[in-house]
Backbone as JSON, one array per atom type, in Angstrom:
{
  "sequence": "MERLGPVFLGGLALMQRAAIGLLALILPLSALARPAPAATTVPDPCTGRSGLLAEIDRPTIADSPCSVRPGRQIIEFGYAHVRTGDGTSENGPQLELRFGLPDGNELVLLPPNITHGTNSGTVYGGTTVGFKHEWGYSRHWIGASEALVTTPRAKGPPGTPDGGWGEAVNGIVGYSVSRHFGLGFMLGVSSLTGANNRRYESLNPDLTATWLLDPRCQLYAELYGQSQTGYGLGAGFDADGGIQYLLTRHFEVDAELGQQVSGLLGQHRDYWGVGGGWEF",
  "N": [[-10.98, -1.3, -0.22], [-10.13, -4.31, 0.46], [-8.48, -5.61, -0.47], [-8.19, -8.16, -0.2], [-10.91, -9.27, -0.16], [-12.59, -10.87, -2.12], [-15.76, -11.62, -3.7], [-18.41, -14.02, -4.07], [-21.2, -15.68, -5.63], [-22.22, -18.3, -4.1], [-23.82, -21.25, -4.1], [-27.3, -22.08, -3.99], [-29.02, -21.22, -1.88], [-27.5, -19.18, -0.67], [-27.27, -17.45, -2.84], [-29.92, -16.63, -3.09], [-30.31, -15.23, -0.67], [-28.39, -13.26, -1.03], [-29.33, -11.95, -3.34], [-31.73, -10.85, -2.38], [-30.75, -9.1, -0.42], [-29.06, -7.37, -1.94], [-30.85, -6.3, -3.79], [-32.52, -4.95, -2.05], [-30.83, -2.93, -1.29], [-30.14, -1.65, -3.72], [-32.33, -1.26, -5.57], [-34.2, 0.73, -4.55], [-32.61, 3.01, -4.86], [-32.12, 3.06, -7.59], [-34.52, 3.93, -8.5], [-34.92, 6.36, -7.17], [-32.59, 7.79, -7.38], [-31.39, 8.55, -9.89], [-28.8, 9.58, -12.21], [-28.1, 12.99, -11.76], [-29.56, 15.55, -13.73], [-28.14, 18.21, -15.79], [-29.39, 20.6, -15.21], [-30.24, 20.47, -12.61], [-30.34, 21.33, -9.07], [-29.08, 19.74, -7.31], [-26.04, 18.88, -5.97], [-23.18, 17.08, -7.26], [-22.13, 14.42, -5.33], [-19.64, 13.3, -5.53], [-17.74, 15.01, -6.46], [-16.13, 18.28, -6.4], [-14.56, 20.33, -3.79], [-13.93, 18.46, -1.79], [-14.08, 16.13, -3.16], [-12.35, 13.91, -3.75], [-12.09, 12.64, -1.29], [-14.54, 11.42, -1.09], [-14.56, 9.77, -3.34], [-12.38, 7.97, -3.14], [-11.35, 4.61, -2.44], [-9.77, 3.44, -0.37], [-9.0, 4.16, 3.13], [-10.76, 2.24, 3.99], [-12.39, -1.0, 4.37], [-14.73, -1.3, 2.96], [-15.82, -0.33, -0.3], [-15.99, 2.76, -2.18], [-19.13, 4.28, -3.08], [-18.95, 5.91, -5.24], [-18.2, 6.09, -8.64], [-15.2, 6.49, -10.54], [-14.84, 9.5, -12.3], [-15.61, 9.95, -15.84], [-12.83, 9.56, -18.04], [-10.99, 10.09, -16.06], [-8.51, 8.92, -13.68], [-7.6, 6.96, -10.81], [-5.02, 6.22, -8.59], [-4.3, 4.1, -5.97], [-2.59, 3.31, -2.91], [-0.7, 1.59, -0.29], [0.45, 0.6, 3.02], [0.65, -1.86, 5.59], [1.11, -2.82, 8.97], [0.85, -5.71, 10.69], [-0.34, -7.43, 13.54], [-0.28, -10.7, 14.44], [-1.45, -13.94, 15.65], [0.85, -15.39, 16.08], [3.07, -13.77, 15.78], [4.25, -11.12, 13.67], [3.34, -9.36, 10.64], [4.07, -7.86, 7.45], [2.49, -5.81, 5.05], [1.9, -4.96, 1.71], [2.14, -3.59, -1.66], [-0.45, -2.67, -1.7], [-1.78, -1.82, -4.06], [-4.15, -0.19, -6.13], [-5.77, 0.35, -9.1], [-7.81, 2.5, -10.77], [-10.19, 3.23, -13.27], [-12.03, 5.65, -14.89], [-15.06, 5.39, -16.67], [-17.55, 6.03, -19.27], [-21.03, 6.87, -18.45], [-21.32, 6.33, -15.7], [-19.71, 4.15, -15.08], [-16.94, 2.02, -14.08], [-13.67, 0.68, -14.29], [-11.56, -1.53, -12.55], [-8.36, -2.46, -11.32], [-6.39, -4.55, -9.38], [-3.22, -5.18, -8.64], [-1.02, -7.94, -7.62], [-0.73, -8.26, -4.09], [1.72, -8.18, -1.47], [2.55, -10.13, 1.29], [4.5, -10.5, 4.1], [5.38, -12.58, 6.67], [6.63, -13.03, 10.04], [6.72, -15.67, 10.86], [5.42, -17.02, 8.89], [6.37, -16.81, 6.32], [6.5, -15.64, 2.89], [3.76, -14.45, 1.06], [2.15, -14.07, -2.0], [-0.42, -12.19, -3.16], [-3.43, -12.68, -5.16], [-4.31, -11.41, -8.48], [-6.71, -8.94, -9.04], [-9.56, -8.12, -10.94], [-12.1, -5.83, -11.65], [-15.47, -4.48, -12.01], [-17.45, -1.63, -11.75], [-20.65, -0.09, -11.32], [-22.17, 2.97, -10.99], [-25.25, 3.79, -9.82], [-26.55, 6.18, -9.47], [-27.52, 9.34, -7.9], [-29.14, 11.2, -5.26], [-30.27, 13.99, -3.27], [-29.5, 13.08, -0.76], [-28.76, 10.4, -1.03], [-26.65, 7.86, -2.53], [-25.84, 5.24, -4.78], [-24.35, 2.09, -5.74], [-23.13, -0.79, -7.54], [-20.94, -3.65, -7.77], [-18.71, -6.0, -9.37], [-16.22, -8.49, -8.97], [-13.28, -10.36, -9.87], [-10.83, -12.63, -8.78], [-7.57, -13.91, -9.15], [-5.82, -17.02, -8.28], [-3.78, -16.95, -5.31], [-0.21, -16.87, -4.52], [2.32, -18.75, -2.95], [5.55, -18.43, -1.8], [7.88, -18.35, -4.54], [6.81, -15.93, -6.95], [4.07, -16.76, -9.04], [3.72, -19.37, -8.33], [1.04, -21.26, -7.81], [-1.35, -21.14, -5.13], [-4.09, -22.07, -3.7], [-7.44, -21.09, -4.76], [-9.61, -19.57, -7.27], [-11.4, -16.46, -6.83], [-14.54, -14.76, -6.72], [-16.63, -11.83, -6.93], [-19.43, -9.95, -5.67], [-20.86, -6.91, -4.81], [-23.08, -4.69, -3.13], [-23.39, -1.22, -2.73], [-24.03, 1.58, -0.72], [-24.38, 5.02, -0.01], [-25.17, 7.48, 2.44], [-25.97, 10.75, 3.1], [-26.07, 12.33, 6.03], [-25.81, 14.88, 7.05], [-24.19, 18.0, 6.16], [-21.63, 17.49, 7.02], [-21.53, 14.93, 8.1], [-21.66, 11.49, 7.33], [-22.95, 8.25, 6.27], [-22.06, 4.94, 5.33], [-22.95, 1.96, 3.6], [-22.26, -1.39, 2.89], [-22.93, -4.44, 1.32], [-21.98, -7.68, 0.74], [-21.4, -10.83, -0.97], [-19.56, -13.85, -0.75], [-17.26, -16.28, -2.07], [-14.6, -18.02, -1.14], [-11.29, -19.51, -1.15], [-9.92, -21.62, 1.2], [-7.78, -23.21, 3.62], [-6.19, -26.18, 2.46], [-7.37, -25.95, -0.01], [-10.11, -25.73, 0.3], [-13.32, -24.58, -0.32], [-15.32, -21.87, 0.78], [-18.35, -20.11, 1.62], [-19.62, -16.78, 2.19], [-21.49, -14.19, 3.81], [-21.2, -10.71, 3.79], [-21.33, -7.98, 5.68], [-21.0, -4.38, 6.0], [-20.45, -1.38, 7.75], [-19.95, 2.06, 7.7], [-18.94, 5.16, 9.1], [-18.51, 8.61, 8.52], [-16.85, 11.71, 9.18], [-16.59, 14.89, 8.22], [-14.22, 17.12, 8.88], [-13.18, 19.52, 7.85], [-13.0, 20.91, 4.49], [-10.72, 19.5, 3.65], [-10.05, 17.46, 5.4], [-10.9, 14.41, 6.96], [-12.46, 12.2, 9.26], [-12.96, 8.72, 10.01], [-14.9, 5.78, 10.9], [-15.32, 2.25, 11.12], [-17.12, -0.83, 10.85], [-16.79, -4.16, 10.09], [-17.81, -7.33, 8.81], [-17.86, -10.95, 8.41], [-19.8, -13.78, 7.61], [-18.62, -16.23, 7.45], [-15.32, -16.89, 8.21], [-13.44, -18.6, 7.31], [-12.95, -22.0, 6.2], [-15.29, -23.77, 7.93], [-14.96, -22.11, 10.19], [-16.69, -20.19, 11.2], [-18.31, -17.02, 12.11], [-16.94, -13.63, 12.01], [-15.78, -10.4, 13.15], [-14.35, -7.19, 12.49], [-13.09, -4.01, 13.6], [-12.27, -0.71, 12.55], [-10.59, 2.46, 12.18], [-9.76, 5.87, 11.32], [-7.9, 8.6, 9.79], [-8.17, 10.87, 7.06], [-6.54, 12.97, 4.71], [-6.36, 15.72, 2.5], [-3.69, 16.58, 0.67], [-3.46, 18.01, -1.67], [-6.06, 19.0, -3.95], [-6.24, 16.73, -5.47], [-4.7, 14.75, -4.33], [-4.42, 12.42, -1.81], [-3.71, 11.46, 1.59], [-3.53, 9.0, 4.21], [-4.15, 7.46, 7.46], [-4.55, 4.63, 9.57], [-6.06, 2.54, 12.14], [-6.68, -0.8, 13.15], [-8.72, -3.33, 14.68], [-9.3, -6.58, 15.9], [-12.52, -7.78, 16.56], [-14.2, -10.02, 16.98], [-14.06, -13.6, 16.42], [-12.06, -14.99, 13.71], [-11.4, -13.25, 11.67], [-9.45, -12.19, 9.01], [-7.25, -13.25, 10.24], [-5.75, -11.92, 12.2], [-4.75, -9.92, 15.08], [-4.59, -7.14, 15.56], [-3.87, -4.08, 13.72], [-1.93, -1.49, 12.06], [-1.89, 1.1, 9.61], [-0.77, 2.97, 6.71], [-1.21, 5.17, 3.9], [-2.21, 6.29, 0.59], [-3.7, 8.21, -2.13], [-3.97, 9.14, -5.58], [-5.45, 11.21, -7.89], [-5.91, 11.71, -11.34]],
  "CA": [[-11.13, -2.66, -0.7], [-9.01, -5.02, 0.99], [-7.19, -5.84, -0.89], [-9.27, -7.92, -1.08], [-12.26, -9.72, 0.06], [-13.37, -11.18, -3.3], [-17.07, -12.09, -3.3], [-18.94, -14.93, -5.07], [-22.51, -16.27, -5.37], [-21.95, -19.72, -3.95], [-24.92, -22.04, -3.58], [-28.6, -21.5, -4.28], [-29.54, -20.51, -0.72], [-26.72, -17.96, -0.52], [-27.64, -16.58, -3.95], [-31.21, -16.04, -2.79], [-30.11, -14.22, 0.37], [-27.63, -12.15, -1.61], [-30.2, -11.2, -4.25], [-32.66, -10.05, -1.58], [-30.01, -8.01, 0.2], [-28.58, -6.41, -2.92], [-32.0, -5.6, -4.34], [-32.99, -4.02, -1.03], [-29.93, -1.78, -1.29], [-29.95, -0.98, -5.0], [-33.53, -0.9, -6.3], [-34.73, 2.06, -4.2], [-31.76, 4.05, -5.4], [-32.28, 3.13, -9.03], [-35.73, 4.69, -8.77], [-34.88, 7.68, -6.57], [-31.3, 8.47, -7.49], [-30.8, 8.57, -11.21], [-27.82, 10.68, -12.33], [-28.76, 14.28, -11.78], [-29.37, 16.31, -14.98], [-27.31, 19.41, -15.67], [-30.14, 21.74, -14.71], [-30.65, 20.25, -11.23], [-29.58, 22.02, -8.04], [-28.44, 18.73, -6.46], [-24.62, 18.78, -6.33], [-22.6, 15.75, -7.38], [-21.41, 14.16, -4.08], [-18.32, 12.73, -5.82], [-16.86, 16.05, -7.0], [-15.99, 19.44, -5.53], [-13.31, 20.48, -3.03], [-13.68, 17.24, -1.03], [-14.53, 15.01, -3.99], [-11.49, 12.73, -3.67], [-12.4, 11.93, -0.05], [-15.71, 10.59, -1.35], [-14.28, 8.82, -4.42], [-11.32, 7.01, -2.88], [-11.77, 3.38, -1.77], [-9.03, 3.22, 0.86], [-8.43, 2.95, 3.71], [-11.8, 1.35, 4.48], [-12.61, -2.27, 3.67], [-15.8, -1.0, 2.01], [-15.5, 0.52, -1.44], [-16.81, 3.96, -2.35], [-20.21, 4.18, -4.07], [-18.64, 6.79, -6.37], [-17.33, 5.66, -9.73], [-14.29, 7.53, -11.02], [-15.49, 10.23, -13.38], [-15.08, 9.56, -17.16], [-11.58, 10.15, -18.45], [-10.11, 10.27, -14.93], [-7.96, 7.7, -13.08], [-7.13, 7.06, -9.43], [-4.07, 5.2, -8.13], [-4.28, 4.01, -4.51], [-1.45, 2.51, -2.45], [-0.62, 1.61, 1.15], [1.27, -0.35, 3.78], [0.07, -2.21, 6.88], [1.85, -3.65, 9.92], [-0.19, -6.54, 11.29], [0.03, -8.3, 14.66], [-1.01, -11.95, 14.34], [-1.38, -14.75, 16.85], [2.18, -15.98, 16.26], [4.12, -12.86, 15.34], [3.8, -9.95, 12.93], [3.5, -9.43, 9.19], [4.07, -6.6, 6.72], [1.59, -5.98, 3.91], [1.96, -3.85, 0.76], [1.94, -2.13, -1.66], [-1.89, -2.39, -1.7], [-2.09, -1.01, -5.24], [-5.47, -0.27, -6.77], [-5.8, 1.23, -10.26], [-9.22, 2.69, -11.11], [-10.31, 3.95, -14.53], [-13.39, 6.13, -15.1], [-15.68, 5.12, -17.96], [-18.82, 6.76, -19.42], [-22.3, 6.36, -17.93], [-21.23, 5.88, -14.32], [-19.0, 2.87, -14.99], [-15.54, 2.07, -13.66], [-12.86, -0.53, -14.35], [-10.58, -1.52, -11.47], [-7.33, -3.49, -11.37], [-5.57, -4.63, -8.18], [-2.09, -6.1, -8.82], [-0.77, -8.77, -6.44], [-0.23, -7.69, -2.85], [2.74, -9.04, -0.88], [2.52, -10.22, 2.74], [5.64, -11.25, 4.65], [5.22, -12.8, 8.1], [7.82, -13.49, 10.76], [6.7, -17.12, 10.97], [4.6, -17.61, 7.82], [6.98, -16.65, 5.02], [5.99, -14.63, 1.97], [2.6, -14.83, 0.26], [1.81, -13.12, -3.06], [-1.86, -12.23, -3.4], [-3.87, -12.78, -6.55], [-4.66, -10.2, -9.21], [-8.16, -8.73, -9.08], [-10.14, -7.24, -11.96], [-13.48, -5.59, -11.28], [-16.28, -3.51, -12.76], [-18.44, -0.97, -10.89], [-21.62, 0.81, -11.94], [-22.84, 3.89, -10.09], [-26.63, 3.89, -10.27], [-26.97, 7.57, -9.45], [-27.56, 9.98, -6.59], [-30.12, 12.23, -4.94], [-29.7, 14.95, -2.33], [-28.93, 12.39, 0.4], [-28.38, 9.01, -1.3], [-25.92, 7.45, -3.72], [-25.75, 3.79, -4.77], [-23.56, 1.45, -6.79], [-22.88, -2.23, -7.39], [-19.68, -4.01, -8.42], [-18.35, -7.42, -9.45], [-14.77, -8.65, -9.04], [-12.73, -11.71, -10.03], [-9.45, -12.66, -8.28], [-6.81, -15.11, -9.5], [-5.23, -17.66, -7.1], [-2.58, -16.37, -4.72], [0.98, -17.7, -4.65], [3.17, -18.81, -1.77], [6.91, -18.67, -2.29], [8.17, -17.56, -5.74], [5.63, -15.51, -7.72], [3.67, -17.67, -10.09], [3.45, -20.69, -7.76], [-0.34, -21.16, -7.34], [-1.7, -21.65, -3.81], [-5.48, -21.69, -3.51], [-8.29, -21.05, -5.94], [-10.14, -18.3, -7.75], [-12.48, -15.82, -6.08], [-15.38, -13.84, -7.47], [-17.24, -10.9, -5.98], [-20.54, -9.04, -5.96], [-21.14, -6.02, -3.68], [-23.97, -3.54, -3.23], [-22.81, -0.15, -1.92], [-24.93, 2.72, -0.56], [-23.95, 6.1, 0.84], [-26.25, 8.36, 2.89], [-25.48, 12.0, 3.68], [-26.92, 12.75, 7.13], [-25.69, 16.34, 7.05], [-23.09, 18.47, 5.32], [-20.35, 17.01, 7.54], [-21.6, 13.57, 8.61], [-22.22, 10.54, 6.37], [-22.95, 6.83, 6.56], [-21.9, 4.06, 4.18], [-23.35, 0.58, 3.82], [-21.9, -2.32, 1.83], [-23.32, -5.84, 1.55], [-21.39, -8.53, -0.28], [-21.41, -12.28, -0.8], [-18.24, -14.31, -1.18], [-16.81, -17.66, -2.07], [-13.14, -17.96, -1.08], [-10.61, -20.79, -0.98], [-9.12, -21.62, 2.41], [-6.79, -24.26, 3.79], [-6.41, -27.41, 1.69], [-8.2, -25.61, -1.18], [-11.53, -25.9, 0.62], [-14.05, -23.35, -0.63], [-16.38, -21.51, 1.74], [-19.13, -18.95, 1.22], [-19.83, -15.85, 3.29], [-22.24, -12.95, 3.64], [-20.25, -9.76, 4.35], [-21.87, -6.63, 5.88], [-20.05, -3.33, 6.37], [-21.03, -0.08, 8.11], [-18.92, 3.09, 7.85], [-19.37, 6.52, 9.42], [-17.47, 9.61, 8.2], [-17.05, 13.06, 9.72], [-15.76, 15.85, 7.48], [-13.85, 18.21, 9.79], [-13.14, 20.66, 6.94], [-12.98, 20.35, 3.14], [-9.51, 18.72, 3.35], [-9.75, 16.47, 6.44], [-12.05, 13.58, 7.29], [-12.3, 11.05, 10.15], [-13.91, 7.64, 9.72], [-14.93, 4.57, 11.73], [-15.91, 1.18, 10.3], [-17.32, -2.18, 11.39], [-16.9, -5.08, 8.95], [-17.96, -8.71, 9.25], [-18.09, -12.06, 7.49], [-20.51, -14.89, 8.25], [-17.63, -17.29, 7.5], [-13.96, -16.35, 8.05], [-12.64, -19.69, 6.77], [-13.72, -23.25, 6.13], [-15.7, -24.27, 9.23], [-14.48, -21.26, 11.27], [-17.73, -19.33, 11.72], [-18.33, -15.59, 11.81], [-15.94, -12.76, 12.61], [-15.93, -8.96, 12.92], [-13.23, -6.28, 12.74], [-13.38, -2.58, 13.63], [-11.13, 0.12, 12.2], [-10.86, 3.87, 12.07], [-8.57, 6.62, 10.95], [-7.99, 9.97, 9.31], [-7.79, 11.13, 5.67], [-6.22, 14.38, 4.53], [-6.03, 16.11, 1.14], [-2.54, 17.47, 0.5], [-3.99, 18.87, -2.73], [-7.4, 18.55, -4.31], [-6.17, 15.45, -6.17], [-3.76, 13.81, -3.68], [-4.88, 12.11, -0.45], [-2.93, 10.58, 2.46], [-4.38, 8.51, 5.29], [-3.59, 6.58, 8.48], [-5.64, 3.85, 10.15], [-5.86, 1.51, 13.15], [-7.7, -1.83, 13.07], [-8.74, -4.21, 15.84], [-10.2, -7.73, 15.86], [-13.62, -7.72, 17.51], [-14.58, -11.39, 17.29], [-13.74, -14.57, 15.39], [-10.7, -15.03, 13.15], [-11.41, -12.49, 10.42], [-8.15, -11.66, 8.65], [-6.19, -13.98, 10.95], [-4.89, -10.97, 12.92], [-5.28, -9.32, 16.31], [-4.75, -5.72, 15.29], [-2.94, -3.59, 12.7], [-1.95, -0.08, 11.71], [-1.52, 1.26, 8.21], [-0.71, 4.3, 6.1], [-1.31, 5.08, 2.44], [-2.64, 7.49, -0.11], [-4.31, 8.07, -3.44], [-3.73, 10.25, -6.52], [-6.4, 11.28, -9.02], [-5.38, 12.52, -12.45]],
  "C": [[-9.95, -3.42, -0.22], [-8.72, -6.17, 0.1], [-6.99, -7.28, -0.56], [-10.68, -8.32, -0.72], [-13.02, -10.0, -1.19], [-14.66, -11.88, -2.92], [-17.77, -12.88, -4.4], [-20.32, -15.45, -4.68], [-22.37, -17.78, -5.26], [-23.1, -20.44, -3.31], [-26.23, -21.32, -3.76], [-29.12, -20.69, -3.11], [-28.82, -19.19, -0.53], [-27.06, -16.97, -1.63], [-28.96, -15.89, -3.66], [-31.07, -14.95, -1.73], [-29.39, -13.0, -0.19], [-28.5, -11.3, -2.5], [-31.16, -10.31, -3.48], [-31.94, -8.85, -0.98], [-29.59, -6.95, -0.78], [-29.73, -5.62, -3.54], [-32.53, -4.58, -3.34], [-32.13, -2.77, -0.99], [-30.03, -0.97, -2.58], [-31.25, -0.48, -5.63], [-34.13, 0.44, -5.86], [-33.91, 3.19, -4.78], [-31.9, 4.18, -6.9], [-33.53, 3.92, -9.41], [-35.62, 6.14, -8.31], [-33.65, 8.48, -6.91], [-30.66, 8.29, -8.85], [-29.79, 9.7, -11.32], [-28.51, 12.01, -12.53], [-28.51, 15.01, -13.09], [-28.65, 17.61, -14.71], [-28.06, 20.55, -15.01], [-30.5, 21.6, -13.23], [-29.8, 21.07, -10.29], [-28.89, 21.04, -7.11], [-26.98, 18.59, -6.86], [-24.17, 17.33, -6.42], [-21.79, 15.47, -6.13], [-20.0, 13.64, -4.29], [-17.34, 13.75, -6.4], [-16.78, 17.2, -6.0], [-14.69, 19.41, -4.75], [-12.93, 19.21, -2.27], [-13.99, 15.99, -1.84], [-13.68, 13.75, -3.85], [-11.73, 11.95, -2.39], [-13.62, 11.04, -0.21], [-15.42, 9.48, -2.36], [-13.36, 7.68, -4.01], [-11.86, 5.79, -2.11], [-11.08, 3.2, -0.42], [-9.3, 4.35, 1.86], [-9.48, 1.98, 4.24], [-11.81, 0.02, 3.74], [-13.69, -2.06, 2.6], [-15.28, -0.13, 0.88], [-16.42, 1.73, -1.48], [-17.96, 3.69, -3.32], [-19.96, 5.05, -5.3], [-17.79, 6.05, -7.4], [-16.41, 6.82, -10.1], [-14.92, 8.2, -12.24], [-14.82, 9.92, -14.72], [-13.81, 10.31, -17.52], [-10.6, 10.39, -17.32], [-9.6, 8.91, -14.43], [-7.57, 8.0, -11.64], [-6.18, 5.9, -9.16], [-4.06, 5.25, -6.6], [-3.17, 3.06, -4.09], [-1.39, 2.57, -0.93], [0.27, 0.53, 1.72], [0.59, -0.61, 5.11], [1.04, -3.08, 7.68], [0.82, -4.39, 10.75], [0.38, -7.38, 12.42], [-0.87, -9.53, 14.63], [-0.88, -12.73, 15.64], [0.0, -15.32, 17.11], [3.3, -15.07, 15.78], [3.54, -11.63, 14.68], [3.96, -10.19, 11.44], [3.45, -8.03, 8.62], [3.3, -6.82, 5.42], [1.66, -4.75, 3.01], [2.17, -4.4, -0.65], [0.47, -1.71, -1.76], [-2.3, -1.5, -2.88], [-3.51, -1.25, -5.73], [-5.5, 0.78, -7.87], [-7.24, 1.3, -10.75], [-9.34, 3.62, -12.31], [-11.77, 4.34, -14.74], [-13.86, 5.92, -16.53], [-16.99, 5.9, -18.07], [-19.97, 6.08, -18.69], [-22.18, 5.77, -16.53], [-20.51, 4.57, -14.12], [-17.54, 3.08, -14.62], [-14.9, 0.71, -13.81], [-11.78, -0.44, -13.29], [-9.63, -2.7, -11.61], [-6.52, -3.41, -10.09], [-4.46, -5.64, -8.43], [-1.84, -6.9, -7.54], [-0.21, -7.97, -5.26], [0.74, -8.67, -2.22], [2.64, -8.97, 0.64], [3.69, -11.07, 3.2], [5.5, -11.33, 6.16], [6.47, -13.34, 8.75], [7.88, -15.01, 10.84], [5.94, -17.81, 9.83], [5.2, -17.44, 6.44], [6.3, -15.58, 4.19], [4.85, -15.2, 1.13], [2.32, -13.71, -0.73], [0.32, -13.25, -3.36], [-2.17, -12.39, -4.88], [-4.08, -11.41, -7.17], [-6.17, -10.1, -9.32], [-8.53, -7.77, -10.2], [-11.62, -7.07, -11.62], [-14.14, -4.53, -12.13], [-17.34, -2.97, -11.8], [-19.39, -0.13, -11.73], [-22.27, 1.65, -10.85], [-24.25, 4.14, -10.62], [-27.13, 5.33, -10.3], [-27.03, 8.1, -8.03], [-28.73, 10.94, -6.5], [-29.47, 13.18, -3.94], [-29.0, 14.25, -1.16], [-28.34, 11.02, 0.08], [-27.5, 8.89, -2.54], [-25.75, 5.94, -3.64], [-24.96, 3.24, -5.94], [-23.53, -0.05, -6.53], [-21.61, -2.56, -8.17], [-19.51, -5.52, -8.42], [-16.85, -7.5, -9.65], [-14.4, -10.11, -9.18], [-11.26, -11.65, -9.62], [-8.79, -13.98, -8.64], [-6.27, -15.77, -8.22], [-4.0, -16.91, -6.6], [-1.4, -17.31, -4.93], [1.77, -17.64, -3.35], [4.56, -19.22, -2.21], [7.17, -17.83, -3.52], [6.89, -17.15, -6.44], [5.34, -16.48, -8.86], [3.44, -19.09, -9.61], [2.06, -20.67, -7.15], [-0.51, -21.77, -5.95], [-3.12, -21.19, -3.51], [-6.22, -21.6, -4.83], [-8.73, -19.64, -6.29], [-11.18, -17.76, -6.77], [-13.27, -14.91, -6.99], [-16.16, -12.98, -6.48], [-18.45, -10.17, -6.53], [-20.83, -8.24, -4.7], [-22.21, -5.01, -4.07], [-23.49, -2.48, -2.27], [-23.77, 1.05, -1.91], [-24.28, 3.76, 0.35], [-25.12, 7.0, 1.19], [-25.64, 9.58, 3.58], [-26.46, 12.47, 4.75], [-26.96, 14.27, 7.2], [-24.52, 16.72, 6.16], [-21.76, 17.84, 5.74], [-20.35, 15.53, 7.94], [-22.28, 12.66, 7.59], [-22.12, 9.11, 6.85], [-22.78, 6.05, 5.26], [-22.29, 2.64, 4.54], [-22.88, -0.26, 2.63], [-22.33, -3.72, 2.24], [-22.77, -6.67, 0.4], [-21.61, -10.0, 0.03], [-20.11, -12.81, -1.38], [-18.11, -15.81, -1.19], [-15.3, -17.63, -2.2], [-12.57, -19.36, -0.9], [-9.71, -20.71, 0.23], [-8.09, -22.73, 2.42], [-7.19, -25.51, 3.02], [-7.35, -27.2, 0.51], [-9.68, -25.87, -0.94], [-12.25, -24.57, 0.46], [-15.16, -23.12, 0.4], [-17.06, -20.23, 1.28], [-19.42, -18.07, 2.44], [-20.69, -14.67, 2.86], [-21.5, -11.87, 4.43], [-20.87, -8.36, 4.48], [-20.79, -5.64, 6.31], [-20.81, -2.04, 6.65], [-19.89, 0.9, 8.36], [-19.56, 4.42, 8.18], [-18.21, 7.47, 9.14], [-17.87, 10.97, 8.78], [-16.06, 13.99, 9.04], [-15.47, 17.04, 8.39], [-13.76, 19.54, 9.06], [-13.0, 20.1, 5.54], [-11.78, 19.46, 2.83], [-9.28, 17.56, 4.32], [-11.01, 15.73, 6.86], [-11.64, 12.44, 8.25], [-13.3, 9.97, 9.74], [-13.8, 6.54, 10.77], [-15.72, 3.51, 10.97], [-16.04, -0.1, 11.11], [-17.61, -3.11, 10.22], [-16.98, -6.51, 9.46], [-18.1, -9.69, 8.12], [-18.82, -13.16, 8.25], [-19.64, -16.14, 8.32], [-16.25, -16.67, 7.27], [-12.99, -17.39, 7.5], [-13.48, -20.94, 6.77], [-14.0, -23.77, 7.54], [-15.34, -23.38, 10.41], [-15.55, -20.34, 11.85], [-17.5, -17.86, 11.44], [-17.2, -14.84, 12.5], [-16.2, -11.31, 12.25], [-14.64, -8.24, 13.26], [-13.77, -4.86, 12.82], [-12.11, -1.82, 13.27], [-11.56, 1.57, 12.09], [-9.59, 4.62, 11.74], [-8.89, 8.02, 10.45], [-7.53, 10.03, 7.86], [-7.57, 12.63, 5.49], [-5.83, 14.63, 3.07], [-4.85, 17.06, 1.14], [-2.81, 18.48, -0.6], [-5.37, 18.34, -3.06], [-7.39, 17.15, -4.91], [-5.18, 14.47, -5.55], [-4.14, 13.67, -2.21], [-3.87, 11.25, 0.28], [-3.82, 10.17, 3.62], [-3.59, 7.64, 6.26], [-4.75, 5.89, 9.17], [-5.13, 2.91, 11.24], [-7.0, 0.51, 13.04], [-7.58, -2.79, 14.23], [-9.73, -5.36, 15.6], [-11.26, -7.58, 16.94], [-14.04, -9.11, 17.95], [-14.17, -12.3, 16.14], [-12.31, -14.44, 14.9], [-10.63, -14.3, 11.83], [-10.03, -11.87, 10.17], [-6.98, -12.34, 9.32], [-5.23, -13.02, 11.67], [-5.56, -10.52, 14.21], [-5.56, -7.84, 16.11], [-3.74, -5.3, 14.23], [-2.98, -2.07, 12.65], [-1.46, 0.04, 10.27], [-1.5, 2.72, 7.79], [-0.81, 4.13, 4.58], [-1.75, 6.38, 1.83], [-3.28, 7.16, -1.44], [-4.11, 9.33, -4.26], [-4.72, 10.14, -7.66], [-5.81, 12.17, -10.1], [-6.2, 12.25, -13.71]]
}
């Protein structure tokens, strides 16, 4: 979750498109992939030796369809070095706090992220609060939906508002092609505040492929896009990929590379990042 890409239903036409897309993703799973009963032979795709690799949100832009299991928590963190059109910027600590609730639910909190650019100064991101519901899983499919709200960011001293609120709705689907290869799909809608506090809406697709090399190591590749990258700026796409490794069953580390494909998504050319996650 980048930390952030907040998503909002902005405008009747966009709401209609979003509803169609989200229903297309979620409704088949709600019928086919209810939580598996104890007696079933279908394993839970979010647990086991590689469970944290499935549960963790980072380092992809897309979130995991897995909710944190009840009574468990996950802390995620990271750092990114970004090359922009007029210099570089540093981004961190990319904190994400996730709390498992009963019945496939999850509460998520993302404290402000800090970005310092060589020519743009320091920007403090907003605080995000979200709620996810995992609809269930079958032998090959798992699906979830989530909603998030983000406070205005601040430029300069913390607490100095700069921009407006953001809200989010995402539909997330995972498909297990084989024991080692999987695909992830996320579709979101967003309303963000850009320059001069001008609000713009966007439809945001995401496709992720994962390859589990062994129970502790996984490679991934991702393509993410927005129909609007800013007020009047049009569409943009980014590609990223990397590696995730389990130091222990409950502690993950990762490294990633990202590249601008088209448009001005993220206002960067390319980036690299490292991070990790701890489940307890």
